[in-house]
N, C-alpha and C positions, 0 to 999 in steps of 0.2 A: 483348611481347618474344618469348614462346614461339611466336608465329605465324610468325616468320622461321626460316630454316634455322640461321643463326648463333645465334639465341636458343635454339633447341632443342638445338644442340650444347653451348652454354654451360651450359644448365640440366642436361643429362645429366652433363656432366663435373663440375660443381659438386656435383650429387647424389652422384656416385661419390666425390668427395673427402670430402664430409661423412660418408658411411658409413665410408670407410676411416679417416678421422681419428677418428671416433667409436669404431671398433673398437680403434684404436691407443691412444687415451686410456683406454678401459676396461681394456685389457690392462695398460697402464702403471700404472693405479690399483691393480689387483690385485697386480701385481708389486711396485710401490713399497710397498704396504701390508705385504707380507711382508718386504721388504728393510728398511724403516724399523723395523718391529717387531723384526727380528733385530738391527739396529744398536743400537737404544735398549736392548734387553735386554743386549746386550754392554757398552754403556756403563755401565748400571746395575750389572752384575756386576763390571765393572772398578772402579767406585767402592767397591763392597762389599769387594773383595779389598784395595784400597789402605787402606781404613779399618780392615779387620781386621788388616792387617800392622802399622800404626802402634800400635794398641792392644795387640796381642799382644807386640810388642817391649817396650813399657813395662811391661805387667802380668805377662807370663809369662816372657820371656827376661831382661830387665834386672833386674826385681824379684828373681827367683830368684838370679841371679848376685850381685847386691849383698848380699842377705840371707845367702847361703851364705858369701860372703867375710867379712862382719861376724860371722857365727856362729862361724866358725873362730877369729877373734881373741878373741871373748868366752870361749869354752870354754877357751882357753889361759890366761885370767886367773883370779886368785883371785876367788871370788864376792863377798867382802867388800871388794875393792878397787873401790869404787863410782866413784871419780874416774877410774880407768883405763878402766873400762867406759864412762863418760860421754864420755871423750875419743874412744873408737872410734865411738860413736854420733854425736857431734858432727861428727867428720871426714866420716863418710858423708853426713850432712845437708848439710854445706857443699858437698860435691861434687855432690850430686844435687838438693839443695833439697827434700828430703822435709819435710813440715810437722812430723812427729813420729815418733820411734822409741822403742821401749820393750822392756824385758826383764821377763818374769814367771817367777819360779822355782817349781818344782813342790813342793819339800818344805815351804816355809813361806809361799808366796804373795807373797813380797817383790817389789816393783816398782821398776824404774829407768825413769823417764819423762823423756825428753829432748826437749823441744820445740825447734824451730829458731828461734834468735834471732841474727841476724847481729851484733848489737851486744854480745852476751855473749861474753867471752873465756874461754879455758881456765882462767885463774886464778880465775874466779868460779864454777866448777862446784861443785855441792854434793857433799859426801862421804857424804851420808845417802841411804837408800832413800826413796822417795816414798810418802806416804800418800794414796791416791786415794779413800778412803772406801768402797771395795767390793772384793770378792775377784774379781780379773780371771780367776781360774781357772774361774770359772763362765760366762765369756763363751763364746759359741758358737764363735768362731774359735780360742780356746784348746783347747776340748774336741775340736774336729775335727782340729786339728793334732796333738794328743796321740794321738788314736785312729789317725790315718792314718800318723803318723810321717813326714809330708812336708808341704811348704809348701802353703798354700791361698790363694786370693783370695776374700774374703768377699763377701756381698751388701752393698749400700750400707746405711749406717745413720747415725743422728744421734749424733754423739760425745757421750758422757756424762761425759767427764773431760778434763782438760788445758786448754790455752789455746784449743783449738778446740772446746770444748764447745758443742753446739747446731748445729754445722755438719755437712753431709752429707759423709761420708768413706767410703773403702773401706780395708779392712785386708788387707795381704799379710803372711803369716807364714812362719816357718821353724823347725823343731824344733831345740832345743839338745841335742845328743847328746855325752856325754862318757864315754869308755871304754865305749861301747856302751850307756850308760844314758841314758834321757830325763830331763833335769834342768830343762827349762823351754821357753819359747817366746820367740823374738825376733820382733817385729812392727814394721811401719811403716804409717803412715796416708798416704793419698794423696787429694788433692782430685780430684773427678771433674767439676768444673764447666768445666774448660778443654778437655775432649775435643771439644766442638762447634767450638772455634776451629780445631782441626786439620781437621775435616771441611769447613770453609769453603773450604779449598784444592781440594776435589774437586768443587765446584759447577760445573755445566755449563748453558749457556744453552739447550741442547736439552731439558733437564729442569728447567723453572723451579719445579716443585712438589716437587722431590726432598727427602726427609728422610733423614738417617742418624741412627739412635738405637741405644741399647744397653739391654738388659735384664739384670738381675742373675740370680743363681741361682734366685731365687724367681719370676722372670718379670716383675718390676716394671721399668717403664721409669725409668731414673735419669738418663739423658743424652739430652736432646732440645732442639731449638732453641726449642720452645714450653715455657716454664716451667710453664704451667698443667697440661700433661700430666704433668710430673715430680711436681708437687705433688698431683695428683689422688689421692683416697683410694679411688675406685671403679675397678674393673677396666675398662680401655678395650677397645674392639672389637679394636684391634691386638694387645693383650696376649692376649686370648682366642684370636684366630686363630693367633697365633704358638705358643701352648702346644699347640694341636691339631697344628700342623705339626711341632713338635719331637717329638711322640709317634711320628711316622712316620719322620723322618730328622733328623740333626743339621745338615743343610745342604740348602737347596732353595728352592722358590718357594711363595708363598702369596698369597691374595687376600682382601680384606675391604672393608667399606664404612665410611667415616668421614665424618661431616657430609654425608651423602647423596652422597658421591663414591666411586666404585669405585677401589680402589687395588691396585696390583700390587707385591709386595715380594719381595726375595731376602734370605735370612738364612744365617748361619753361626755355629755355636756354638764357643766357645773351649774348650780343654781344661779350664779351671778353672770352667766352668759358665755364664759370661756368654754372651749372644748378641747379635751385631751385625746390624743390618737396614738395607738401603737400599730405600726405598719411594717411589713417586711415584704420581700420579693417572693413571688410564687416559686422561684427557683430554690428557695430555702426548703420548701416543702418537697419539691420534686427531687432535689439532690439527696435529701434524706431517704426518700422512698427508693431511689435508684441505688443508693449505697446499701440499703437493706436487701434489695433484690440481688445486688452483686455478691454480698456476703452469703446469702442463702444459696445462690447458684454455685458459688465456689465450694461451699460446704457440701452441696449435693454432688458436685463433680468429684470431690475428694472421696466422699463415701462410695460413689459409684466405682471409682478406680480401685479403692481398697477392697470393696465388696467383690469386684471382678477378680482380683488377685486371689482372694480366699475361695471364690467360686471355682477358679481354675484348678486349685489344689483339691477342692472337694470333688469336682467332677472327675478329675483324673483318678482319685481314689475310688470313686463310685464305679467307674467303668473299667477299672483295672481287672476285675474278674472276667470281663468280656474278652480282654486280650489273652488272658490265661486259657479261657475256654476255646478261643479261636486257635491259639497255638496248639492246644491239646488235640483239637479236631484235625488240624492239618497234619499233625504227627500220626494220628490214627489213620487218616486216609492214605498217607504215605506208606504206612505199614501194610494195610490191606491191599494196596496196589503194588506191594512188593518193592517199594522204593527204599525201604529201610528194613532191618532185620529185627528191630526191637521197638517197643512202645512204652511210654510212661503215662501214668494217670495225670489228671488235671489237678493242680494244687490250688484250691480255692477254700480258704478257711473262714467262711462266713455262713451264717444261718439263714440268710435271706433267700430270695428266689434264685439268685445266682449260685448260692451254695447248694440249693436243692437241685438245680439244673446240673451243676458239676458232679454232684453225687450220682445222679441218674446216668449221666454220660460215662462216669468212671465204672459203674457197675456193668454197663453194656460193653465198655472197652475190655474189661477183664473177661467178661463172658465170651466176647468175640475172639479175644486172644486165645482163651482156653480152647474154644472150638476150632480155631485155625491150627493150634498146636495138635489137637486130636486128629484133625484131618490130615495134617502133615505127617503124623506118625502112621496113620492108616495107609496113606499113599506109599510111605516108605516100606511098610510091611507088604503092601500089595505088590510092589515091584519085586521085593525079595521072594515072595510066594510064587510069583509068575516064573521067576528064575529057577526056583526049586522044581516047579512042575515041569518046566522045559527039560530039566535033567532027569525026568522020569519018576520023581517022587510025587505021586498023586495024593499023598496023605497030608501034605502041607496045608496049613490053615492060617487065616488072618485073624489075629487075636485083638488087635487095636480096635477101639470103638470110635469111629468118626462121627462128627455131628452133621456134616453135610448130607442131606437125604440122598443125593446122587451117589456119594461115596458109600453110604450104607447099602444102597442097592447093588453097587459094584462089589462090595464085600460079600454080600449074600450070593451073588452069581459066582464069584471066584471060589467061595467056600463050598 
């Protein structure tokens, strides 16, 4: 194919196309890699921010507001009016569905523990303080609230008292201040198991391996879609890496390896000490980049094949006059070499260089044919004249006008 002019043109153009498309695909791959990475990081950060907001509203904003409102009502009551205090706690539980609320007094350690039971009416409330079997003033959340004189959100723990004993809870507290004096702590327990249900709303198909999890103030993961990670008693690589990152900044990005997979995560620490993380595998990024590269390459190959097909048709049409000119010249040479008795002109109906070339060749073909015809007639008459002269008629003359200079000279000699 490359031996013909059309083949050479086609090969050159296709080669140029391949180089150009290759450069474009390579540039597109590099550009897409950066854009996809930026986009996915933005998505991951957006998921982190949304997850942070929903937890912050629950644990920081709403919890403080609710506890503050309840605390104001409690300090306005008589400490020994247990039923009135239980009514306040029960009303708050019914509104917000907190599993348990309680009051611990500073001077004697007395406790009012009110678990949420929808079936229990106000008329069934106990008028006695509760005996929980231990001094709750020794609990870390009580001591920290007393020391800071402000509400806290604790690390997660396994409840040791109440109807939810043995379950993983978190405690939110608020100090009871009456006439400027610390008189105790009001607290409420919250389940942490339903946080992952909220995060399910933020899942994106672009990041199939995305995890959103929360660590408590000790750095332990307590909310994760994988229960095995929550129940693990050994420090995970994620927890180690996050602790190191938190030493540098309360918000940022970190990387670690889990189950032989490189992971990239973004984290943000809450004011009360928890940290929320959105993390995914590096393969989510690379798979998307490779997918885009495959699509771009496939499109480029399809365009190359389609373009080559159109190019073949175009080149064939472009070089078609050359074949006509070549055929016409071969016919002309056969004619002047006496291989054929007739000749035809070249049929090229274009106004480009090929058309001009064909026109010039046709003019010369016609002129040459006319000259050869004249020479042929002159030779014929010369032969006839020689015959007449041989018969003794010396007045015979050649009347034909040859074009060949040698035949003209011969005519003049014979005449």
